[in-house]
MARDRENRO-351223 format. One record per residue (C-alpha): y, z, x. Coordinates in Angstrom, 3 decimals, m for minus. Layout:
        Y        Z        X
        Y        Z        X
...
END
This chain:
        Y        Z        X
  m57.069  m72.065  216.188
  m58.393  m73.142  212.828
  m56.723  m76.232  211.443
  m58.082  m77.644  208.240
  m61.847  m77.968  208.475
  m61.976  m78.244  212.282
  m60.930  m76.237  215.307
  m58.093  m77.391  217.545
  m57.807  m75.678  220.917
  m54.187  m75.188  221.960
  m53.618  m74.853  225.682
  m50.282  m76.743  225.640
  m47.248  m76.500  223.422
  m47.949  m78.756  220.404
  m45.971  m81.971  220.546
  m45.392  m81.818  216.780
  m43.374  m78.612  217.336
  m41.008  m80.288  219.795
  m37.557  m80.921  218.331
  m36.371  m84.525  218.690
  m39.760  m85.918  219.744
  m40.671  m87.727  216.546
  m40.314  m91.197  218.130
  m42.279  m90.101  221.202
  m45.106  m88.852  218.972
  m45.182  m92.171  217.115
  m45.194  m94.173  220.369
  m48.002  m92.093  221.921
  m50.075  m92.312  218.732
  m49.666  m96.097  218.614
  m50.687  m96.423  222.269
  m53.797  m94.220  221.811
  m55.078  m96.108  218.776
  m54.505  m99.652  220.068
  m56.553 m101.376  222.782
  m53.581 m103.691  223.429
  m51.059 m100.941  224.242
  m51.398  m99.181  227.581
  m48.192  m97.394  228.602
  m45.286  m95.300  227.325
  m42.170  m94.265  229.259
  m40.294  m91.119  228.195
  m36.732  m91.110  229.574
  m34.288  m88.251  229.274
  m32.113  m85.770  231.094
  m33.258  m82.735  233.011
  m34.815  m79.981  230.885
  m35.266  m82.067  227.728
  m39.057  m81.554  227.614
  m40.276  m84.921  228.903
  m43.106  m83.500  231.010
  m44.178  m81.114  228.248
  m44.538  m84.032  225.842
  m46.371  m86.180  228.391
  m48.904  m83.449  229.129
  m49.330  m82.772  225.423
  m50.217  m86.393  224.652
  m53.937  m85.614  224.869
  m53.528  m83.497  221.722
  m53.167  m86.725  219.739
  m56.515  m88.003  220.986
  m59.883  m86.485  220.298
  m61.522  m87.657  223.524
  m59.013  m88.383  226.275
  m57.828  m85.692  228.678
  m54.830  m85.521  231.033
  m55.014  m86.596  234.686
  m51.830  m85.926  236.674
  m50.771  m88.193  239.525
  m49.718  m86.070  242.538
  m46.195  m86.900  243.681
  m47.309  m87.581  247.267
  m50.143  m89.962  246.376
  m50.451  m93.163  248.374
  m52.191  m96.443  247.583
  m55.534  m95.286  248.972
  m55.541  m92.017  247.020
  m54.610  m93.758  243.771
  m56.992  m96.739  243.969
  m59.572  m95.434  246.402
  m60.450  m96.638  249.851
  m63.495  m97.338  251.953
  m65.837  m94.362  252.468
  m65.697  m94.171  256.261
  m68.663  m91.876  256.701
  m70.950  m94.054  254.628
  m69.662  m97.282  256.183
  m70.151  m96.030  259.748
  m73.584  m94.619  258.959
  m75.061  m97.477  256.941
  m72.570 m100.336  256.969
  m72.269 m100.174  253.170
  m68.851 m100.552  251.579
  m68.742  m97.532  249.289
  m65.485  m96.419  247.656
  m64.029  m92.925  247.875
  m63.007  m90.941  244.820
  m59.614  m91.984  243.441
  m57.011  m90.925  240.889
  m57.684  m94.015  238.751
  m61.433  m93.429  238.721
  m60.800  m89.875  237.467
  m58.340  m91.269  234.900
  m60.913  m93.759  233.559
  m61.189  m93.098  229.831
  m58.296  m90.629  230.003
  m54.474  m90.424  230.108
  m52.699  m90.735  233.465
  m49.410  m88.788  233.523
  m46.776  m89.741  236.131
  m43.684  m87.533  236.381
  m40.442  m88.939  237.841
  m41.787  m92.484  237.895
  m38.376  m93.770  238.976
  m38.614  m91.813  242.239
  m42.006  m93.129  243.345
  m42.587  m96.344  245.269
  m42.049  m99.116  242.733
  m44.780 m101.379  244.106
  m47.336  m98.583  243.579
  m46.083  m97.925  240.044
  m46.351 m101.644  239.284
  m49.931 m101.733  240.588
  m50.901  m98.804  238.329
  m49.357 m100.438  235.254
  m51.120 m103.718  236.060
  m54.441 m101.888  236.426
  m53.964 m100.253  233.012
  m52.987 m103.565  231.407
  m55.793 m105.628  232.953
  m58.443 m102.896  232.873
  m59.213 m103.529  236.527
  m58.234 m101.528  239.629
  m58.091 m103.448  242.909
  m58.254 m101.271  246.062
  m57.079 m102.716  249.361
  m60.298 m102.043  251.281
  m63.111 m102.033  248.709
  m64.340 m103.904  245.665
  m62.443 m103.913  242.343
  m63.708 m101.689  239.537
  m62.994 m101.520  235.820
  m60.842  m98.772  234.304
  m59.816  m97.808  230.792
  m56.698  m95.699  230.993
  m53.459  m95.006  229.195
  m50.338  m94.318  231.265
  m47.562  m91.937  230.226
  m44.556  m91.749  232.586
  m41.366  m89.705  232.590
  m38.017  m90.348  234.252
  m34.518  m88.923  234.436
  m32.100  m91.918  234.412
  m29.461  m89.821  236.181
  m31.683  m89.637  239.281
  m32.238  m93.373  239.621
  m33.501  m96.443  237.809
  m36.811  m98.250  237.616
  m36.774 m101.851  238.828
  m36.271 m104.177  235.836
  m39.469 m106.167  236.454
  m41.441 m102.888  236.610
  m39.663 m101.512  233.536
  m40.744 m104.613  231.627
  m44.383 m103.612  232.182
  m44.037 m100.556  229.938
  m45.156 m101.393  226.411
  m42.869  m98.776  224.866
  m40.000  m96.575  225.987
  m38.541  m93.547  224.201
  m35.119  m92.162  225.117
  m34.665  m88.438  224.546
  m31.093  m87.469  223.776
  m29.924  m83.955  224.758
  m29.679  m81.538  221.832
  m26.104  m80.294  221.418
  m26.317  m78.842  217.896
  m26.310  m75.043  218.140
  m28.755  m74.558  215.283
  m31.270  m77.019  216.720
  m30.997  m75.439  220.172
  m31.783  m72.051  218.663
  m34.797  m73.530  216.917
  m36.102  m74.997  220.196
  m35.865  m71.582  221.881
  m37.404  m69.774  218.897
  m40.463  m72.041  218.772
  m41.055  m71.902  222.510
  m40.716  m68.119  222.716
  m43.073  m67.673  219.765
  m45.703  m69.892  221.394
  m45.424  m68.227  224.812
  m45.733  m64.779  223.265
  m48.644  m65.572  220.976
  m49.787  m69.166  220.303
  m51.376  m68.014  217.044
  m47.950  m66.989  215.747
  m46.611  m70.541  215.775
  m46.021  m72.040  212.350
  m49.347  m73.484  211.181
  m47.589  m76.506  209.704
  m47.138  m77.921  213.217
  m50.861  m77.666  213.873
  m51.690  m79.124  210.479
  m49.457  m82.100  211.242
  m51.072  m82.471  214.665
  m54.555  m82.470  213.145
  m53.420  m85.099  210.644
  m52.121  m87.368  213.416
  m55.357  m86.971  215.379
  m57.339  m87.992  212.334
  m55.106  m91.056  211.881
  m55.543  m92.065  215.534
  m59.333  m91.723  215.340
  m59.577  m93.717  212.065
  m57.085  m96.461  212.959
  m58.623  m99.922  213.313
  m56.011 m102.294  214.687
  m58.400 m105.257  214.602
  m58.240 m105.331  210.794
  m54.409 m105.513  210.634
  m52.770 m108.872  209.977
  m49.151 m110.012  210.277
  m47.213 m112.522  208.229
  m46.953 m115.988  209.765
  m43.152 m115.826  209.991
  m43.063 m112.504  211.863
  m43.538 m113.941  215.399
  m40.554 m116.237  214.851
  m38.486 m113.340  213.548
  m39.404 m111.252  216.610
  m38.442 m114.113  218.919
  m35.017 m114.336  217.252
  m34.443 m110.613  217.807
  m35.502 m110.898  221.445
  m33.130 m113.821  221.872
  m30.222 m111.864  220.384
  m30.972 m108.945  222.716
  m31.360 m111.277  225.725
  m34.880 m110.042  226.439
  m36.339 m111.946  229.374
  m39.916 m113.203  229.286
  m42.415 m112.754  226.471
  m43.829 m109.276  227.092
  m41.329 m107.839  224.623
  m42.419 m110.193  221.814
  m46.094 m109.342  222.371
  m45.425 m105.599  222.642
  m43.495 m105.591  219.347
  m46.328 m107.391  217.562
  m49.020 m105.081  218.987
  m46.987 m101.968  218.197
  m46.268 m103.078  214.619
  m50.005 m103.609  214.073
  m50.769 m100.175  215.542
  m48.227  m98.498  213.252
  m49.763 m100.188  210.229
  m53.254  m99.140  211.347
  m52.128  m95.511  211.679
  m51.091  m95.629  208.007
  m54.419  m97.285  207.067
  m52.667 m100.473  205.945
  m54.197 m103.920  206.386
  m50.925 m105.729  207.137
  m47.808 m104.927  209.120
  m44.553 m104.833  207.192
  m40.854 m104.947  208.001
  m40.733 m101.175  208.406
  m43.381 m101.384  211.127
  m41.530 m104.256  212.749
  m38.205 m102.392  212.781
  m39.782  m99.322  214.354
  m41.594 m101.454  216.923
  m38.365 m103.215  217.917
  m36.736  m99.864  218.652
  m39.701  m98.654  220.722
  m40.409 m101.882  222.613
  m37.094 m103.651  223.205
  m34.623 m100.888  223.954
  m35.557 m100.839  227.645
  m35.910 m104.617  227.913
  m32.541 m105.748  226.620
  m30.364 m107.606  229.103
  m26.794 m107.771  227.828
  m24.809 m110.338  229.866
  m21.655 m108.962  231.531
  m19.352 m111.172  229.499
  m20.661 m109.606  226.289
  m20.285 m106.016  227.460
  m17.496 m104.058  225.791
  m14.354 m103.536  227.808
  m13.402  m99.968  228.710
  m11.474  m98.398  225.832
   m7.744  m99.018  226.038
   m5.625  m96.284  224.397
   m3.092  m97.668  221.942
    0.518  m97.545  223.024
    2.433  m94.921  221.120
    5.978  m95.414  219.886
    7.198  m93.132  222.669
    5.485  m95.320  225.272
    7.003  m98.415  223.748
   10.473  m96.823  223.909
   10.147  m95.717  227.542
   11.862  m98.847  228.853
   15.505  m98.191  229.815
   17.990  m99.444  227.197
   19.648 m102.740  227.917
   23.409 m102.991  228.042
   25.342 m105.536  226.052
   25.549 m108.003  228.958
   21.789 m107.892  229.493
   21.159 m108.522  225.821
   23.504 m111.508  225.814
   21.796 m112.915  228.912
   18.455 m112.492  227.216
   19.673 m114.223  224.070
   21.125 m117.109  226.080
   17.872 m117.474  227.973
   15.773 m117.380  224.815
   18.019 m119.924  223.119
   17.819 m122.326  226.031
   16.305 m125.675  225.093
   14.666 m126.055  228.532
   10.962 m125.222  228.239
    9.415 m123.173  231.051
    6.009 m123.653  232.648
    3.311 m120.977  232.471
    3.867 m120.161  236.175
    7.619 m119.781  235.606
    6.918 m117.596  232.606
    4.618 m115.298  234.585
    7.147 m115.013  237.423
    9.909 m114.357  234.942
    7.813 m111.680  233.229
    7.266 m109.894  236.526
   10.989 m110.111  237.384
   12.016 m108.916  233.943
    9.607 m105.932  234.091
    9.965 m104.363  237.509
    7.440 m101.700  238.424
    8.541  m98.271  237.358
    9.836  m96.092  240.176
    9.129  m92.958  238.157
    5.787  m91.317  238.884
    3.389  m90.678  236.015
    0.055  m88.877  236.012
   m2.552  m90.376  233.678
   m5.712  m88.726  232.405
   m9.169  m89.841  233.506
  m10.683  m92.353  231.080
  m14.219  m92.681  229.758
  m16.992  m92.775  232.347
  m19.978  m95.106  232.165
  m23.207  m96.096  233.885
  m22.353  m98.380  236.806
  m24.342 m101.527  237.449
  m25.380 m102.380  241.006
  m22.149 m103.891  242.314
  m22.643 m103.800  246.111
  m24.356 m106.937  247.469
  m27.113 m106.925  250.050
  m25.863 m107.148  253.649
  m26.516 m110.280  255.653
  m28.061 m108.367  258.553
  m31.237 m106.389  257.974
  m31.447 m105.015  261.530
  m29.406 m101.868  261.079
  m30.689  m98.438  261.997
  m30.611  m96.038  259.117
  m30.239  m92.428  258.207
  m31.231  m90.899  254.904
  m29.761  m92.751  251.946
  m30.951  m94.134  248.619
  m28.998  m97.337  248.048
  m30.927  m99.880  250.108
  m34.335 m100.017  251.718
  m35.588 m102.552  254.244
  m38.566 m103.120  256.518
  m38.133 m101.386  259.864
  m38.662 m103.434  263.005
  m38.601 m100.566  265.510
  m41.444  m98.410  264.202
  m39.212  m95.885  262.437
  m39.184  m94.992  258.733
  m41.872  m94.007  256.242
  m45.181  m95.869  256.052
  m45.766  m97.983  252.948
  m48.824  m99.956  254.044
  m50.328 m101.856  256.931
  m50.795 m105.424  258.130
  m52.626 m107.487  260.724
  m50.329 m107.464  263.770
  m48.687 m110.722  264.824
  m47.124 m109.448  268.039
  m47.343 m106.318  270.136
  m48.148 m103.299  267.942
  m45.198 m100.916  267.558
  m46.932  m98.419  265.256
  m50.733  m98.337  265.154
  m52.273  m97.751  261.720
  m55.243  m95.765  263.029
  m56.943  m95.042  259.708
  m56.608  m98.665  258.570
  m58.005  m99.854  261.909
  m61.025  m97.547  261.589
  m61.564  m98.677  258.003
  m61.531 m102.326  259.121
  m64.067 m101.554  261.865
  m66.329  m99.231  259.856
  m68.644 m101.814  258.209
  m69.247 m103.425  261.629
  m70.418 m100.237  263.376
  m74.182 m100.680  262.799
  m73.986 m104.009  264.654
  m72.030 m102.798  267.719
  m73.115 m101.083  270.927
  m71.675  m97.566  270.829
  m72.601  m96.152  274.260
  m71.910  m92.557  273.155
  m68.844  m93.603  271.119
  m68.681  m92.556  267.463
  m66.596  m95.568  266.439
  m66.084  m98.783  268.398
  m62.780 m100.547  267.817
  m62.047 m104.092  268.910
  m58.794 m106.039  268.950
  m59.602 m107.789  265.662
  m59.921 m104.375  263.952
  m56.441 m103.144  264.851
  m53.842 m102.810  262.117
  m50.116 m102.077  262.296
  m48.124  m99.768  260.004
  m45.539 m101.343  257.712
  m42.593  m98.959  257.612
  m39.541  m98.872  255.376
  m36.251  m97.123  255.938
  m33.232  m96.479  253.805
  m29.700  m97.421  254.753
  m26.866  m95.025  254.113
  m23.593  m96.501  252.901
  m20.052  m95.329  253.601
  m17.803  m96.484  250.758
  m14.014  m96.289  250.775
  m12.333  m96.905  247.425
   m8.859  m98.394  247.962
   m7.011  m97.785  244.680
   m3.791  m99.425  243.560
   m1.501  m96.615  242.366
    1.609  m98.716  241.823
    3.734  m98.821  238.722
    2.110 m102.008  237.423
   m1.142 m100.071  237.014
    0.556  m97.926  234.387
    1.125 m100.877  232.061
   m0.575 m100.209  228.732
   m1.876  m97.001  230.345
   m4.289  m99.127  232.365
   m4.668  m96.353  234.956
   m6.592  m94.254  232.423
   m9.400  m96.815  232.373
   m9.167  m97.316  236.148
   m9.530  m93.592  236.839
  m12.569  m93.480  234.579
  m14.059  m96.419  236.472
  m13.340  m94.835  239.876
  m15.002  m91.559  238.851
  m17.996  m93.511  237.515
  m18.248  m95.301  240.874
  m18.003  m92.002  242.747
  m20.763  m90.492  240.601
  m22.948  m93.534  241.212
  m22.383  m93.261  244.977
  m23.273  m89.557  244.886
  m26.567  m90.227  243.098
  m27.412  m92.803  245.746
  m26.586  m90.309  248.542
  m23.675  m92.374  249.870
  m20.569  m90.918  251.452
  m17.338  m91.863  249.739
  m13.637  m91.681  250.466
  m10.527  m92.827  248.649
   m7.209  m94.283  249.740
   m4.290  m94.841  247.353
   m1.455  m97.285  248.005
    1.839  m97.037  246.128
    5.559  m96.986  246.808
    6.142  m97.682  250.505
    2.852  m96.479  252.034
   m0.857  m95.814  251.669
   m2.386  m92.332  251.721
   m5.863  m91.067  252.549
   m6.358  m89.363  249.222
   m9.972  m88.246  249.639
  m11.605  m87.886  253.095
  m15.218  m89.055  253.400
  m17.322  m86.660  251.326
  m20.309  m86.325  249.005
  m18.541  m83.859  246.697
  m17.830  m85.394  243.298
  m15.999  m82.223  242.207
  m13.445  m82.646  245.000
  m13.026  m86.301  244.050
  m12.509  m85.406  240.392
   m9.771  m82.886  241.183
   m7.898  m85.299  243.435
   m8.294  m88.169  240.982
   m7.032  m86.121  238.038
   m3.745  m85.302  239.779
   m3.198  m88.758  241.288
    0.215  m90.140  240.209
    1.146  m93.727  239.405
    4.440  m95.439  240.193
    6.434  m97.495  242.660
    5.748 m100.773  244.413
    2.431 m102.267  245.566
    2.004 m102.154  249.393
   m1.304 m104.018  249.297
   m1.753 m104.665  253.032
   m1.051 m101.022  253.845
   m3.781  m99.994  251.442
   m6.279 m102.375  253.031
   m5.334 m101.186  256.516
   m5.774  m97.539  255.495
   m9.237  m98.314  254.132
  m10.242  m99.943  257.427
   m8.957  m96.914  259.364
  m11.053  m94.522  257.252
  m14.203  m96.585  257.728
  m13.603  m96.808  261.477
  m13.413  m93.018  261.807
  m16.563  m92.344  259.789
  m18.704  m95.241  260.937
  m21.656  m95.006  263.278
  m24.681  m97.210  263.934
  m26.643  m95.669  261.064
  m24.308  m96.615  258.223
  m23.200  m99.702  256.322
  m19.391  m99.780  255.719
  m18.147 m100.970  252.333
  m14.583 m101.187  251.038
  m14.023 m101.387  247.279
  m10.483 m102.456  246.325
   m9.321 m101.721  242.765
   m6.076 m103.585  242.072
   m4.338 m106.095  239.862
   m3.494 m108.052  243.039
    0.294 m107.949  242.644
    1.260 m107.055  246.207
    5.056 m107.066  246.505
    5.991 m105.423  249.799
    7.379 m107.427  252.734
    4.078 m107.214  254.598
    2.008 m108.664  251.728
    2.197 m112.282  252.843
   m0.882 m114.477  252.756
   m0.903 m114.695  256.562
   m1.036 m110.911  256.907
   m3.838 m110.663  254.373
   m5.787 m113.322  256.281
   m5.403 m111.252  259.459
   m6.875 m108.267  257.624
   m9.702 m110.479  256.382
  m10.466 m111.317  260.015
  m10.656 m107.624  260.906
  m12.997 m106.929  257.975
  m15.258 m109.759  259.060
  m15.323 m108.811  262.748
  m16.186 m105.191  261.961
  m18.884 m106.085  259.454
  m17.203 m104.373  256.497
  m18.454 m105.637  253.167
  m15.622 m105.928  250.671
  m15.632 m105.857  246.871
  m12.461 m106.564  244.896
  m12.392 m105.143  241.370
   m9.841 m106.787  239.091
   m8.130 m104.092  237.006
   m6.297 m106.572  234.782
   m7.632 m106.467  231.232
   m6.973 m108.369  228.057
   m6.292 m112.055  227.523
   m3.165 m112.372  229.664
   m4.177 m112.308  233.335
   m2.203 m113.549  236.329
   m5.362 m114.153  238.371
   m3.936 m112.876  241.661
   m6.973 m110.688  242.302
   m9.188 m113.786  242.372
   m6.952 m115.257  245.084
   m7.077 m111.954  247.002
  m10.889 m111.884  246.842
  m11.035 m115.459  248.073
   m8.813 m114.739  251.091
  m10.765 m111.590  251.975
  m14.087 m113.397  251.439
  m14.974 m110.538  249.080
  m17.136 m110.251  245.990
  m15.012 m110.399  242.832
  m15.780 m108.224  239.801
  m13.789 m107.640  236.645
  m13.262 m104.013  235.667
  m15.107 m104.473  232.377
  m18.136 m105.924  234.211
  m18.733 m102.691  236.134
  m20.326 m100.978  233.177
  m24.102 m101.218  233.457
  m26.402 m101.659  230.508
  m26.727  m98.297  228.757
  m30.464  m98.014  228.212
  m30.000  m95.155  225.782
  m27.732  m97.017  223.351
  m28.843  m97.081  219.735
  m30.401 m100.182  218.197
  m29.831  m99.060  214.635
  m27.236 m101.783  214.086
  m29.803 m104.453  214.960
  m32.585 m103.152  212.741
END
């Protein structure tokens, strides 16, 4: 296709024609023109065009082409390994062909980077950053590559220390505007039908960007002396750990200035660089995270309390006029006595959902057999699981790494007596597979449905939190169940399942009201875990309550007995405090202490939303 004075061959959809990919285009252009920028992560939901943009990144460069990383690639295929045939024949340590050697001087595209083995992803990013690939069984070699990765945050996260290795990250928001959605479909259909029919302005813009990338000279760009200090202040405000973020912002700002043929980076470049480089690095502490939205009490809600008779009002006036001051503990007890839990059932809506941070701690024991699950992964000691590498055996070999053993023996073959054997292996050559396996988790949510949970419509936020937890468990392939305690008993409200739709329907119709039979709720949770548990699962009980147990069985001694059962059966327990606001009675902290459980406030459940806007900080 003719564009300007040159010819631009279009085999992929032009990235300049993609709606909502302006930031991604800027990030890719900056990476391609700067020797100090090596990687870009494109994060977005399913079907938002991430892979299309990643594979179109070569359009912005005049010389680099795309090399795709196969999803099933292992360490040897990516970095190369010892050429067995050559080693056995001549004893020379030659390296086999590898993905990184093919990507040398090009762009390596990795789809679904969050689903691949994180140690391998980290090794690739380190190779791109250092310009040196280090295979396990052969000599290091130099590489010059740019890495473009995609991920869907709904399918899992990237480890924070690996995420920090990405110079830039662009978050693609789903397009909801009807007009813009029509435009996306129109452009794509026009290109698929006849690429020549696509608006030439997109190709003209693409040619212009390519020219800018080829002319950009980052080495000639300078920055003001006060800019590094300003960047450090921003990183401090965003709680960015380490110094990679500071350096990435500086390098990106210089690249943006070079693309515009300017000799110095300005505040506009700095603001854009902050958005591209720090959005995925920010670490907001839990205490600074916003609390779940609390709906304001309407006048009707405020007038729901039963009217007081004349005698009650006089008693209240006498008590308020008393000159005897009361302690804080007496006040709290009096408040609870004056506001008994409502016996009338109410059904609250489900509140706002959010991204859940990792709230389940690691188990003490690592020697648990496992079935398929995505929450935890540990080294297998019985030879089961998927292979992630090999090691020199310390004891009796449970799983022989045959290929690694042959590779270790290959260079020694010319010096050994074969006696009609093609390859001679000795004890020192043997290697053992390192295997990993995932642990499945059975989670029972024990939810307080008593009348106290309806105060200030607190149950709206709690239901939103429970559904968020259920969604998180589903993404991690855990089985979940739910028990609700209220009135005089506890009910198995949701049998163990992986269906979020079933959970949503049950949660939406769940009523609130009555007393708080706390021990009955805990006992019901234990019963559910007992029925579902087998040797391949880790049992977890998550208790959402304000801790105000008020039935006859809710004595401290009875709760301690339940704590003993939880401990003996290896059930990990998390207590989530549903009290919000400044006035808290703190009974949930006491409950967590007795149960030897992890304590989390409701507002601390919300994980850092990586896709949140930084406009207010720019």
